[in-house]
PDB file of the backbone (N, CA, C, O) and the ligand in Angstrom, with CONECT records:
HET     ZN  A 101       1
ATOM      1  N   MET A   1     106.600 111.541 110.252  1.00  0.00           N
ATOM      2  CA  MET A   1     107.173 110.903 109.058  1.00  0.00           C
ATOM      3  C   MET A   1     106.391 109.629 108.737  1.00  0.00           C
ATOM      4  O   MET A   1     106.897 108.525 108.940  1.00  0.00           O
ATOM      5  N   SER A   2     105.209 109.769 108.258  1.00  0.00           N
ATOM      6  CA  SER A   2     104.385 108.606 107.987  1.00  0.00           C
ATOM      7  C   SER A   2     104.809 107.875 106.717  1.00  0.00           C
ATOM      8  O   SER A   2     104.385 106.743 106.482  1.00  0.00           O
ATOM      9  N   THR A   3     105.639 108.513 105.902  1.00  0.00           N
ATOM     10  CA  THR A   3     106.034 107.879 104.638  1.00  0.00           C
ATOM     11  C   THR A   3     107.241 106.959 104.796  1.00  0.00           C
ATOM     12  O   THR A   3     107.602 106.254 103.854  1.00  0.00           O
ATOM     13  N   SER A   4     107.868 106.955 105.968  1.00  0.00           N
ATOM     14  CA  SER A   4     109.109 106.192 106.121  1.00  0.00           C
ATOM     15  C   SER A   4     108.879 104.821 106.760  1.00  0.00           C
ATOM     16  O   SER A   4     109.802 104.230 107.320  1.00  0.00           O
ATOM     17  N   ARG A   5     107.667 104.328 106.675  1.00  0.00           N
ATOM     18  CA  ARG A   5     107.399 103.032 107.308  1.00  0.00           C
ATOM     19  C   ARG A   5     108.013 101.856 106.568  1.00  0.00           C
ATOM     20  O   ARG A   5     108.370 100.845 107.172  1.00  0.00           O
ATOM     21  N   HIS A   6     108.131 101.998 105.255  1.00  0.00           N
ATOM     22  CA  HIS A   6     108.648 100.875 104.475  1.00  0.00           C
ATOM     23  C   HIS A   6     110.023 101.158 103.888  1.00  0.00           C
ATOM     24  O   HIS A   6     110.248 100.995 102.689  1.00  0.00           O
ATOM     25  N   VAL A   7     110.925 101.580 104.741  1.00  0.00           N
ATOM     26  CA  VAL A   7     112.283 101.839 104.274  1.00  0.00           C
ATOM     27  C   VAL A   7     112.991 100.503 104.099  1.00  0.00           C
ATOM     28  O   VAL A   7     113.119  99.751 105.065  1.00  0.00           O
ATOM     29  N   PRO A   8     113.453 100.189 102.895  1.00  0.00           N
ATOM     30  CA  PRO A   8     114.133  98.901 102.718  1.00  0.00           C
ATOM     31  C   PRO A   8     115.485  98.910 103.442  1.00  0.00           C
ATOM     32  O   PRO A   8     116.253  99.866 103.336  1.00  0.00           O
ATOM     33  N   GLN A   9     115.754  97.853 104.160  1.00  0.00           N
ATOM     34  CA  GLN A   9     117.002  97.738 104.906  1.00  0.00           C
ATOM     35  C   GLN A   9     117.957  96.811 104.167  1.00  0.00           C
ATOM     36  O   GLN A   9     117.556  95.782 103.623  1.00  0.00           O
ATOM     37  N   ARG A  10     119.220  97.194 104.161  1.00  0.00           N
ATOM     38  CA  ARG A  10     120.220  96.346 103.534  1.00  0.00           C
ATOM     39  C   ARG A  10     121.397  96.186 104.489  1.00  0.00           C
ATOM     40  O   ARG A  10     121.573  96.950 105.438  1.00  0.00           O
ATOM     41  N   CYS A  11     122.202  95.153 104.196  1.00  0.00           N
ATOM     42  CA  CYS A  11     123.317  94.831 105.076  1.00  0.00           C
ATOM     43  C   CYS A  11     124.635  95.099 104.359  1.00  0.00           C
ATOM     44  O   CYS A  11     124.826  94.678 103.218  1.00  0.00           O
ATOM     45  N   CYS A  12     125.538  95.796 105.030  1.00  0.00           N
ATOM     46  CA  CYS A  12     126.861  96.054 104.448  1.00  0.00           C
ATOM     47  C   CYS A  12     127.623  94.730 104.379  1.00  0.00           C
ATOM     48  O   CYS A  12     127.674  93.996 105.366  1.00  0.00           O
ATOM     49  N   ILE A  13     128.210  94.423 103.234  1.00  0.00           N
ATOM     50  CA  ILE A  13     128.890  93.129 103.086  1.00  0.00           C
ATOM     51  C   ILE A  13     130.197  93.073 103.876  1.00  0.00           C
ATOM     52  O   ILE A  13     130.736  91.991 104.110  1.00  0.00           O
ATOM     53  N   ALA A  14     130.702  94.229 104.284  1.00  0.00           N
ATOM     54  CA  ALA A  14     131.972  94.247 105.012  1.00  0.00           C
ATOM     55  C   ALA A  14     131.774  94.183 106.524  1.00  0.00           C
ATOM     56  O   ALA A  14     132.329  93.303 107.182  1.00  0.00           O
ATOM     57  N   CYS A  15     130.987  95.106 107.083  1.00  0.00           N
ATOM     58  CA  CYS A  15     130.845  95.153 108.540  1.00  0.00           C
ATOM     59  C   CYS A  15     129.522  94.573 109.022  1.00  0.00           C
ATOM     60  O   CYS A  15     129.291  94.468 110.226  1.00  0.00           O
ATOM     61  N   ARG A  16     128.645  94.192 108.079  1.00  0.00           N
ATOM     62  CA  ARG A  16     127.367  93.547 108.402  1.00  0.00           C
ATOM     63  C   ARG A  16     126.382  94.474 109.107  1.00  0.00           C
ATOM     64  O   ARG A  16     125.407  94.013 109.700  1.00  0.00           O
ATOM     65  N   LYS A  17     126.633  95.767 109.044  1.00  0.00           N
ATOM     66  CA  LYS A  17     125.702  96.713 109.651  1.00  0.00           C
ATOM     67  C   LYS A  17     124.444  96.784 108.794  1.00  0.00           C
ATOM     68  O   LYS A  17     124.527  96.792 107.566  1.00  0.00           O
ATOM     69  N   ILE A  18     123.291  96.837 109.431  1.00  0.00           N
ATOM     70  CA  ILE A  18     122.033  96.999 108.704  1.00  0.00           C
ATOM     71  C   ILE A  18     121.712  98.488 108.651  1.00  0.00           C
ATOM     72  O   ILE A  18     121.737  99.175 109.672  1.00  0.00           O
ATOM     73  N   ALA A  19     121.415  98.971 107.470  1.00  0.00           N
ATOM     74  CA  ALA A  19     121.100 100.387 107.307  1.00  0.00           C
ATOM     75  C   ALA A  19     120.072 100.553 106.202  1.00  0.00           C
ATOM     76  O   ALA A  19     119.926  99.682 105.345  1.00  0.00           O
ATOM     77  N   PRO A  20     119.352 101.684 106.222  1.00  0.00           N
ATOM     78  CA  PRO A  20     118.423 101.929 105.115  1.00  0.00           C
ATOM     79  C   PRO A  20     119.184 101.904 103.798  1.00  0.00           C
ATOM     80  O   PRO A  20     120.301 102.411 103.695  1.00  0.00           O
ATOM     81  N   LYS A  21     118.559 101.306 102.802  1.00  0.00           N
ATOM     82  CA  LYS A  21     119.154 101.119 101.478  1.00  0.00           C
ATOM     83  C   LYS A  21     119.850 102.377 100.935  1.00  0.00           C
ATOM     84  O   LYS A  21     120.948 102.308 100.382  1.00  0.00           O
ATOM     85  N   GLN A  22     119.186 103.521 101.106  1.00  0.00           N
ATOM     86  CA  GLN A  22     119.740 104.748 100.520  1.00  0.00           C
ATOM     87  C   GLN A  22     120.976 105.275 101.239  1.00  0.00           C
ATOM     88  O   GLN A  22     121.651 106.175 100.740  1.00  0.00           O
ATOM     89  N   GLU A  23     121.276 104.714 102.417  1.00  0.00           N
ATOM     90  CA  GLU A  23     122.471 105.149 103.138  1.00  0.00           C
ATOM     91  C   GLU A  23     123.690 104.310 102.766  1.00  0.00           C
ATOM     92  O   GLU A  23     124.812 104.617 103.168  1.00  0.00           O
ATOM     93  N   LEU A  24     123.460 103.257 102.002  1.00  0.00           N
ATOM     94  CA  LEU A  24     124.564 102.400 101.579  1.00  0.00           C
ATOM     95  C   LEU A  24     124.814 102.606 100.088  1.00  0.00           C
ATOM     96  O   LEU A  24     123.949 103.099  99.364  1.00  0.00           O
ATOM     97  N   ILE A  25     125.993 102.228  99.648  1.00  0.00           N
ATOM     98  CA  ILE A  25     126.310 102.354  98.226  1.00  0.00           C
ATOM     99  C   ILE A  25     126.172 100.979  97.589  1.00  0.00           C
ATOM    100  O   ILE A  25     126.649  99.982  98.132  1.00  0.00           O
ATOM    101  N   ARG A  26     125.521 100.932  96.445  1.00  0.00           N
ATOM    102  CA  ARG A  26     125.263  99.648  95.794  1.00  0.00           C
ATOM    103  C   ARG A  26     126.314  99.347  94.731  1.00  0.00           C
ATOM    104  O   ARG A  26     126.664 100.193  93.908  1.00  0.00           O
ATOM    105  N   ILE A  27     126.794  98.135  94.778  1.00  0.00           N
ATOM    106  CA  ILE A  27     127.676  97.635  93.729  1.00  0.00           C
ATOM    107  C   ILE A  27     126.845  96.620  92.966  1.00  0.00           C
ATOM    108  O   ILE A  27     126.176  95.787  93.577  1.00  0.00           O
ATOM    109  N   VAL A  28     126.876  96.672  91.664  1.00  0.00           N
ATOM    110  CA  VAL A  28     126.051  95.753  90.905  1.00  0.00           C
ATOM    111  C   VAL A  28     126.894  94.957  89.907  1.00  0.00           C
ATOM    112  O   VAL A  28     127.803  95.484  89.265  1.00  0.00           O
ATOM    113  N   ALA A  29     126.559  93.665  89.799  1.00  0.00           N
ATOM    114  CA  ALA A  29     127.187  92.839  88.768  1.00  0.00           C
ATOM    115  C   ALA A  29     126.251  92.876  87.576  1.00  0.00           C
ATOM    116  O   ALA A  29     125.410  91.991  87.416  1.00  0.00           O
ATOM    117  N   SER A  30     126.388  93.880  86.748  1.00  0.00           N
ATOM    118  CA  SER A  30     125.524  94.057  85.586  1.00  0.00           C
ATOM    119  C   SER A  30     126.136  93.335  84.391  1.00  0.00           C
ATOM    120  O   SER A  30     127.289  92.907  84.453  1.00  0.00           O
ATOM    121  N   PRO A  31     125.374  93.194  83.300  1.00  0.00           N
ATOM    122  CA  PRO A  31     125.953  92.536  82.119  1.00  0.00           C
ATOM    123  C   PRO A  31     127.193  93.271  81.589  1.00  0.00           C
ATOM    124  O   PRO A  31     128.024  92.673  80.906  1.00  0.00           O
ATOM    125  N   GLU A  32     127.312  94.555  81.904  1.00  0.00           N
ATOM    126  CA  GLU A  32     128.496  95.320  81.437  1.00  0.00           C
ATOM    127  C   GLU A  32     129.669  95.196  82.400  1.00  0.00           C
ATOM    128  O   GLU A  32     130.754  95.709  82.126  1.00  0.00           O
ATOM    129  N   GLY A  33     129.461  94.526  83.514  1.00  0.00           N
ATOM    130  CA  GLY A  33     130.550  94.356  84.456  1.00  0.00           C
ATOM    131  C   GLY A  33     130.164  94.795  85.856  1.00  0.00           C
ATOM    132  O   GLY A  33     129.051  95.263  86.098  1.00  0.00           O
ATOM    133  N   VAL A  34     131.109  94.632  86.773  1.00  0.00           N
ATOM    134  CA  VAL A  34     130.853  95.026  88.154  1.00  0.00           C
ATOM    135  C   VAL A  34     131.157  96.510  88.309  1.00  0.00           C
ATOM    136  O   VAL A  34     132.250  96.964  87.971  1.00  0.00           O
ATOM    137  N   MET A  35     130.192  97.262  88.817  1.00  0.00           N
ATOM    138  CA  MET A  35     130.398  98.699  88.954  1.00  0.00           C
ATOM    139  C   MET A  35     129.573  99.272  90.100  1.00  0.00           C
ATOM    140  O   MET A  35     128.674  98.622  90.634  1.00  0.00           O
ATOM    141  N   VAL A  36     129.905 100.507  90.460  1.00  0.00           N
ATOM    142  CA  VAL A  36     129.124 101.202  91.471  1.00  0.00           C
ATOM    143  C   VAL A  36     127.831 101.655  90.807  1.00  0.00           C
ATOM    144  O   VAL A  36     127.844 102.278  89.746  1.00  0.00           O
ATOM    145  N   ASP A  37     126.731 101.335  91.443  1.00  0.00           N
ATOM    146  CA  ASP A  37     125.430 101.702  90.894  1.00  0.00           C
ATOM    147  C   ASP A  37     124.908 102.934  91.637  1.00  0.00           C
ATOM    148  O   ASP A  37     124.274 102.824  92.687  1.00  0.00           O
ATOM    149  N   GLU A  38     125.185 104.092  91.074  1.00  0.00           N
ATOM    150  CA  GLU A  38     124.807 105.330  91.753  1.00  0.00           C
ATOM    151  C   GLU A  38     123.295 105.562  91.737  1.00  0.00           C
ATOM    152  O   GLU A  38     122.768 106.260  92.604  1.00  0.00           O
ATOM    153  N   THR A  39     122.607 104.995  90.779  1.00  0.00           N
ATOM    154  CA  THR A  39     121.164 105.192  90.694  1.00  0.00           C
ATOM    155  C   THR A  39     120.419 104.178  91.555  1.00  0.00           C
ATOM    156  O   THR A  39     119.276 104.410  91.949  1.00  0.00           O
ATOM    157  N   GLY A  40     121.074 103.050  91.847  1.00  0.00           N
ATOM    158  CA  GLY A  40     120.426 101.995  92.624  1.00  0.00           C
ATOM    159  C   GLY A  40     119.397 101.230  91.816  1.00  0.00           C
ATOM    160  O   GLY A  40     118.616 100.458  92.373  1.00  0.00           O
ATOM    161  N   LYS A  41     119.389 101.435  90.518  1.00  0.00           N
ATOM    162  CA  LYS A  41     118.341 100.836  89.687  1.00  0.00           C
ATOM    163  C   LYS A  41     118.862  99.878  88.617  1.00  0.00           C
ATOM    164  O   LYS A  41     118.083  99.308  87.854  1.00  0.00           O
ATOM    165  N   LYS A  42     120.161  99.707  88.568  1.00  0.00           N
ATOM    166  CA  LYS A  42     120.713  98.826  87.535  1.00  0.00           C
ATOM    167  C   LYS A  42     120.313  97.383  87.802  1.00  0.00           C
ATOM    168  O   LYS A  42     120.181  96.953  88.948  1.00  0.00           O
ATOM    169  N   LYS A  43     120.126  96.653  86.717  1.00  0.00           N
ATOM    170  CA  LYS A  43     119.755  95.240  86.845  1.00  0.00           C
ATOM    171  C   LYS A  43     121.000  94.413  87.131  1.00  0.00           C
ATOM    172  O   LYS A  43     122.084  94.679  86.611  1.00  0.00           O
ATOM    173  N   GLY A  44     120.813  93.414  87.964  1.00  0.00           N
ATOM    174  CA  GLY A  44     121.916  92.530  88.268  1.00  0.00           C
ATOM    175  C   GLY A  44     121.995  92.273  89.755  1.00  0.00           C
ATOM    176  O   GLY A  44     121.296  92.908  90.545  1.00  0.00           O
ATOM    177  N   ARG A  45     122.853  91.335  90.134  1.00  0.00           N
ATOM    178  CA  ARG A  45     123.014  91.017  91.547  1.00  0.00           C
ATOM    179  C   ARG A  45     123.732  92.167  92.229  1.00  0.00           C
ATOM    180  O   ARG A  45     124.766  92.626  91.744  1.00  0.00           O
ATOM    181  N   GLY A  46     123.211  92.625  93.319  1.00  0.00           N
ATOM    182  CA  GLY A  46     123.792  93.776  94.001  1.00  0.00           C
ATOM    183  C   GLY A  46     124.405  93.437  95.339  1.00  0.00           C
ATOM    184  O   GLY A  46     124.056  92.436  95.964  1.00  0.00           O
ATOM    185  N   ALA A  47     125.325  94.283  95.772  1.00  0.00           N
ATOM    186  CA  ALA A  47     125.908  94.173  97.097  1.00  0.00           C
ATOM    187  C   ALA A  47     125.955  95.589  97.666  1.00  0.00           C
ATOM    188  O   ALA A  47     126.134  96.558  96.927  1.00  0.00           O
ATOM    189  N   TYR A  48     125.797  95.700  98.962  1.00  0.00           N
ATOM    190  CA  TYR A  48     125.759  97.027  99.567  1.00  0.00           C
ATOM    191  C   TYR A  48     126.929  97.219 100.510  1.00  0.00           C
ATOM    192  O   TYR A  48     127.308  96.314 101.253  1.00  0.00           O
ATOM    193  N   ILE A  49     127.500  98.427 100.466  1.00  0.00           N
ATOM    194  CA  ILE A  49     128.631  98.760 101.325  1.00  0.00           C
ATOM    195  C   ILE A  49     128.398 100.152 101.921  1.00  0.00           C
ATOM    196  O   ILE A  49     127.889 101.042 101.240  1.00  0.00           O
ATOM    197  N   CYS A  50     128.769 100.339 103.192  1.00  0.00           N
ATOM    198  CA  CYS A  50     128.646 101.651 103.848  1.00  0.00           C
ATOM    199  C   CYS A  50     129.556 102.654 103.142  1.00  0.00           C
ATOM    200  O   CYS A  50     130.573 102.270 102.564  1.00  0.00           O
ATOM    201  N   PRO A  51     129.196 103.930 103.185  1.00  0.00           N
ATOM    202  CA  PRO A  51     130.084 104.948 102.616  1.00  0.00           C
ATOM    203  C   PRO A  51     131.246 105.228 103.560  1.00  0.00           C
ATOM    204  O   PRO A  51     131.495 106.378 103.921  1.00  0.00           O
ATOM    205  N   VAL A  52     131.943 104.192 103.952  1.00  0.00           N
ATOM    206  CA  VAL A  52     133.063 104.293 104.880  1.00  0.00           C
ATOM    207  C   VAL A  52     134.242 103.564 104.233  1.00  0.00           C
ATOM    208  O   VAL A  52     134.119 102.415 103.809  1.00  0.00           O
ATOM    209  N   LEU A  53     135.363 104.238 104.167  1.00  0.00           N
ATOM    210  CA  LEU A  53     136.525 103.697 103.469  1.00  0.00           C
ATOM    211  C   LEU A  53     136.926 102.304 103.964  1.00  0.00           C
ATOM    212  O   LEU A  53     137.251 101.416 103.177  1.00  0.00           O
ATOM    213  N   GLU A  54     136.895 102.142 105.273  1.00  0.00           N
ATOM    214  CA  GLU A  54     137.261 100.869 105.891  1.00  0.00           C
ATOM    215  C   GLU A  54     136.461  99.696 105.313  1.00  0.00           C
ATOM    216  O   GLU A  54     137.010  98.630 105.034  1.00  0.00           O
ATOM    217  N   CYS A  55     135.179  99.911 105.144  1.00  0.00           N
ATOM    218  CA  CYS A  55     134.316  98.847 104.631  1.00  0.00           C
ATOM    219  C   CYS A  55     134.678  98.504 103.194  1.00  0.00           C
ATOM    220  O   CYS A  55     134.645  97.339 102.799  1.00  0.00           O
ATOM    221  N   TRP A  56     135.023  99.519 102.416  1.00  0.00           N
ATOM    222  CA  TRP A  56     135.383  99.276 101.014  1.00  0.00           C
ATOM    223  C   TRP A  56     136.675  98.494 100.926  1.00  0.00           C
ATOM    224  O   TRP A  56     136.830  97.601 100.093  1.00  0.00           O
ATOM    225  N   GLU A  57     137.602  98.850 101.806  1.00  0.00           N
ATOM    226  CA  GLU A  57     138.877  98.132 101.813  1.00  0.00           C
ATOM    227  C   GLU A  57     138.656  96.675 102.187  1.00  0.00           C
ATOM    228  O   GLU A  57     139.223  95.773 101.571  1.00  0.00           O
ATOM    229  N   THR A  58     137.840  96.457 103.184  1.00  0.00           N
ATOM    230  CA  THR A  58     137.532  95.086 103.603  1.00  0.00           C
ATOM    231  C   THR A  58     136.873  94.324 102.463  1.00  0.00           C
ATOM    232  O   THR A  58     137.246  93.192 102.157  1.00  0.00           O
ATOM    233  N   ALA A  59     135.894  94.958 101.843  1.00  0.00           N
ATOM    234  CA  ALA A  59     135.145  94.295 100.773  1.00  0.00           C
ATOM    235  C   ALA A  59     136.043  93.931  99.596  1.00  0.00           C
ATOM    236  O   ALA A  59     135.907  92.851  99.021  1.00  0.00           O
ATOM    237  N   LEU A  60     136.946  94.816  99.241  1.00  0.00           N
ATOM    238  CA  LEU A  60     137.812  94.565  98.085  1.00  0.00           C
ATOM    239  C   LEU A  60     138.963  93.626  98.421  1.00  0.00           C
ATOM    240  O   LEU A  60     139.272  92.712  97.657  1.00  0.00           O
ATOM    241  N   LYS A  61     139.596  93.857  99.572  1.00  0.00           N
ATOM    242  CA  LYS A  61     140.788  93.079  99.900  1.00  0.00           C
ATOM    243  C   LYS A  61     140.473  91.655 100.336  1.00  0.00           C
ATOM    244  O   LYS A  61     141.235  90.731 100.053  1.00  0.00           O
ATOM    245  N   LYS A  62     139.354  91.480 101.023  1.00  0.00           N
ATOM    246  CA  LYS A  62     139.045  90.133 101.516  1.00  0.00           C
ATOM    247  C   LYS A  62     138.114  89.384 100.569  1.00  0.00           C
ATOM    248  O   LYS A  62     137.538  88.357 100.926  1.00  0.00           O
ATOM    249  N   ASP A  63     137.978  89.911  99.367  1.00  0.00           N
ATOM    250  CA  ASP A  63     137.170  89.257  98.340  1.00  0.00           C
ATOM    251  C   ASP A  63     135.720  89.025  98.753  1.00  0.00           C
ATOM    252  O   ASP A  63     135.067  88.101  98.268  1.00  0.00           O
ATOM    253  N   LYS A  64     135.228  89.867  99.646  1.00  0.00           N
ATOM    254  CA  LYS A  64     133.835  89.736 100.059  1.00  0.00           C
ATOM    255  C   LYS A  64     132.908  90.080  98.904  1.00  0.00           C
ATOM    256  O   LYS A  64     131.804  89.549  98.785  1.00  0.00           O
ATOM    257  N   LEU A  65     133.381  90.974  98.067  1.00  0.00           N
ATOM    258  CA  LEU A  65     132.583  91.397  96.918  1.00  0.00           C
ATOM    259  C   LEU A  65     132.352  90.214  95.975  1.00  0.00           C
ATOM    260  O   LEU A  65     131.238  90.004  95.494  1.00  0.00           O
ATOM    261  N   ASN A  66     133.396  89.458  95.721  1.00  0.00           N
ATOM    262  CA  ASN A  66     133.274  88.275  94.865  1.00  0.00           C
ATOM    263  C   ASN A  66     132.211  87.316  95.390  1.00  0.00           C
ATOM    264  O   ASN A  66     131.390  86.789  94.640  1.00  0.00           O
ATOM    265  N   HIS A  67     132.255  87.106  96.718  1.00  0.00           N
ATOM    266  CA  HIS A  67     131.301  86.183  97.333  1.00  0.00           C
ATOM    267  C   HIS A  67     129.873  86.694  97.190  1.00  0.00           C
ATOM    268  O   HIS A  67     128.964  85.945  96.830  1.00  0.00           O
ATOM    269  N   SER A  68     129.690  87.978  97.477  1.00  0.00           N
ATOM    270  CA  SER A  68     128.340  88.532  97.450  1.00  0.00           C
ATOM    271  C   SER A  68     127.766  88.584  96.047  1.00  0.00           C
ATOM    272  O   SER A  68     126.563  88.413  95.850  1.00  0.00           O
ATOM    273  N   LEU A  69     128.628  88.820  95.080  1.00  0.00           N
ATOM    274  CA  LEU A  69     128.143  88.944  93.709  1.00  0.00           C
ATOM    275  C   LEU A  69     128.139  87.612  92.973  1.00  0.00           C
ATOM    276  O   LEU A  69     127.651  87.510  91.847  1.00  0.00           O
ATOM    277  N   HIS A  70     128.686  86.597  93.623  1.00  0.00           N
ATOM    278  CA  HIS A  70     128.773  85.262  93.034  1.00  0.00           C
ATOM    279  C   HIS A  70     129.530  85.256  91.714  1.00  0.00           C
ATOM    280  O   HIS A  70     129.180  84.513  90.797  1.00  0.00           O
ATOM    281  N   ARG A  71     130.549  86.069  91.617  1.00  0.00           N
ATOM    282  CA  ARG A  71     131.390  86.066  90.431  1.00  0.00           C
ATOM    283  C   ARG A  71     132.713  86.748  90.765  1.00  0.00           C
ATOM    284  O   ARG A  71     132.828  87.434  91.781  1.00  0.00           O
ATOM    285  N   GLY A  72     133.672  86.561  89.936  1.00  0.00           N
ATOM    286  CA  GLY A  72     134.965  87.169  90.153  1.00  0.00           C
ATOM    287  C   GLY A  72     134.920  88.638  89.761  1.00  0.00           C
ATOM    288  O   GLY A  72     134.187  89.029  88.852  1.00  0.00           O
ATOM    289  N   VAL A  73     135.701  89.434  90.448  1.00  0.00           N
ATOM    290  CA  VAL A  73     135.790  90.845  90.105  1.00  0.00           C
ATOM    291  C   VAL A  73     137.173  91.072  89.501  1.00  0.00           C
ATOM    292  O   VAL A  73     138.187  90.817  90.150  1.00  0.00           O
ATOM    293  N   THR A  74     137.211  91.549  88.268  1.00  0.00           N
ATOM    294  CA  THR A  74     138.489  91.723  87.594  1.00  0.00           C
ATOM    295  C   THR A  74     139.240  92.936  88.143  1.00  0.00           C
ATOM    296  O   THR A  74     138.662  93.801  88.801  1.00  0.00           O
ATOM    297  N   ALA A  75     140.523  92.976  87.859  1.00  0.00           N
ATOM    298  CA  ALA A  75     141.360  94.093  88.306  1.00  0.00           C
ATOM    299  C   ALA A  75     140.829  95.405  87.734  1.00  0.00           C
ATOM    300  O   ALA A  75     140.864  96.449  88.385  1.00  0.00           O
ATOM    301  N   GLU A  76     140.336  95.320  86.498  1.00  0.00           N
ATOM    302  CA  GLU A  76     139.809  96.508  85.829  1.00  0.00           C
ATOM    303  C   GLU A  76     138.569  97.037  86.558  1.00  0.00           C
ATOM    304  O   GLU A  76     138.404  98.241  86.758  1.00  0.00           O
ATOM    305  N   GLU A  77     137.711  96.101  86.943  1.00  0.00           N
ATOM    306  CA  GLU A  77     136.493  96.481  87.662  1.00  0.00           C
ATOM    307  C   GLU A  77     136.822  97.051  89.034  1.00  0.00           C
ATOM    308  O   GLU A  77     136.194  98.004  89.497  1.00  0.00           O
ATOM    309  N   LYS A  78     137.812  96.453  89.668  1.00  0.00           N
ATOM    310  CA  LYS A  78     138.243  96.964  90.972  1.00  0.00           C
ATOM    311  C   LYS A  78     138.773  98.385  90.827  1.00  0.00           C
ATOM    312  O   LYS A  78     138.534  99.242  91.678  1.00  0.00           O
ATOM    313  N   ALA A  79     139.496  98.620  89.735  1.00  0.00           N
ATOM    314  CA  ALA A  79     140.048  99.950  89.483  1.00  0.00           C
ATOM    315  C   ALA A  79     138.926 100.978  89.334  1.00  0.00           C
ATOM    316  O   ALA A  79     139.025 102.103  89.824  1.00  0.00           O
ATOM    317  N   GLY A  80     137.856 100.567  88.646  1.00  0.00           N
ATOM    318  CA  GLY A  80     136.704 101.445  88.473  1.00  0.00           C
ATOM    319  C   GLY A  80     136.059 101.789  89.802  1.00  0.00           C
ATOM    320  O   GLY A  80     135.632 102.921  90.031  1.00  0.00           O
ATOM    321  N   ILE A  81     135.995 100.791  90.675  1.00  0.00           N
ATOM    322  CA  ILE A  81     135.400 100.997  91.991  1.00  0.00           C
ATOM    323  C   ILE A  81     136.299 101.911  92.830  1.00  0.00           C
ATOM    324  O   ILE A  81     135.811 102.768  93.566  1.00  0.00           O
ATOM    325  N   CYS A  82     137.623 101.719  92.709  1.00  0.00           N
ATOM    326  CA  CYS A  82     138.572 102.552  93.457  1.00  0.00           C
ATOM    327  C   CYS A  82     138.490 104.011  93.010  1.00  0.00           C
ATOM    328  O   CYS A  82     138.661 104.934  93.807  1.00  0.00           O
ATOM    329  N   GLU A  83     138.226 104.192  91.725  1.00  0.00           N
ATOM    330  CA  GLU A  83     138.082 105.537  91.187  1.00  0.00           C
ATOM    331  C   GLU A  83     136.899 106.239  91.853  1.00  0.00           C
ATOM    332  O   GLU A  83     136.971 107.412  92.219  1.00  0.00           O
ATOM    333  N   TYR A  84     135.821 105.493  91.995  1.00  0.00           N
ATOM    334  CA  TYR A  84     134.622 106.023  92.635  1.00  0.00           C
ATOM    335  C   TYR A  84     134.934 106.370  94.098  1.00  0.00           C
ATOM    336  O   TYR A  84     134.497 107.395  94.621  1.00  0.00           O
ATOM    337  N   LEU A  85     135.698 105.490  94.733  1.00  0.00           N
ATOM    338  CA  LEU A  85     136.085 105.687  96.129  1.00  0.00           C
ATOM    339  C   LEU A  85     136.854 106.978  96.321  1.00  0.00           C
ATOM    340  O   LEU A  85     136.625 107.715  97.280  1.00  0.00           O
ATOM    341  N   GLU A  86     137.767 107.244  95.403  1.00  0.00           N
ATOM    342  CA  GLU A  86     138.572 108.459  95.485  1.00  0.00           C
ATOM    343  C   GLU A  86     137.693 109.695  95.392  1.00  0.00           C
ATOM    344  O   GLU A  86     137.898 110.671  96.115  1.00  0.00           O
ATOM    345  N   LYS A  87     136.715 109.648  94.500  1.00  0.00           N
ATOM    346  CA  LYS A  87     135.764 110.754  94.368  1.00  0.00           C
ATOM    347  C   LYS A  87     135.016 110.936  95.674  1.00  0.00           C
ATOM    348  O   LYS A  87     134.837 112.050  96.166  1.00  0.00           O
ATOM    349  N   MET A  88     134.579 109.796  96.228  1.00  0.00           N
ATOM    350  CA  MET A  88     133.791 109.817  97.448  1.00  0.00           C
ATOM    351  C   MET A  88     134.602 110.397  98.596  1.00  0.00           C
ATOM    352  O   MET A  88     134.100 111.195  99.387  1.00  0.00           O
ATOM    353  N   GLU A  89     135.854 109.987  98.677  1.00  0.00           N
ATOM    354  CA  GLU A  89     136.728 110.424  99.740  1.00  0.00           C
ATOM    355  C   GLU A  89     136.895 111.944  99.722  1.00  0.00           C
ATOM    356  O   GLU A  89     136.955 112.590 100.768  1.00  0.00           O
ATOM    357  N   ARG A  90     136.968 112.492  98.527  1.00  0.00           N
ATOM    358  CA  ARG A  90     137.129 113.940  98.396  1.00  0.00           C
ATOM    359  C   ARG A  90     135.870 114.693  98.828  1.00  0.00           C
ATOM    360  O   ARG A  90     135.932 115.830  99.295  1.00  0.00           O
ATOM    361  N   SER A  91     134.729 114.023  98.656  1.00  0.00           N
ATOM    362  CA  SER A  91     133.477 114.720  98.975  1.00  0.00           C
ATOM    363  C   SER A  91     133.087 114.604 100.441  1.00  0.00           C
ATOM    364  O   SER A  91     132.179 115.303 100.891  1.00  0.00           O
ATOM    365  N   ILE A  92     133.752 113.741 101.190  1.00  0.00           N
ATOM    366  CA  ILE A  92     133.417 113.577 102.611  1.00  0.00           C
ATOM    367  C   ILE A  92     133.950 114.779 103.405  1.00  0.00           C
ATOM    368  O   ILE A  92     133.776 114.841 104.622  1.00  0.00           O
TER     369      ILE A  92
HETATM  370 ZN    ZN A 101     130.076  98.638 106.530  1.00  0.00          ZN2+
END
């Protein structure tokens, strides 16, 4: 696997685990609001979370997301993220 030398590593904001970028889910504070960035290419400040329910709960409930994104996350935005979580949970 000579092509995997430069795998970008990111840290989960909830459990602080370091993992390759593509193994984590990106949340982005884009001009349209805070949302799950499924493409990983949206512009804006990003935060990474493991695809593990526990980490999402920690990130949302302990306001870690607000800290990482340097802005408040509205109830509406949280609802959007929870919707994504439900989809994810079904696919696991
Ligand atoms: Zn985590």
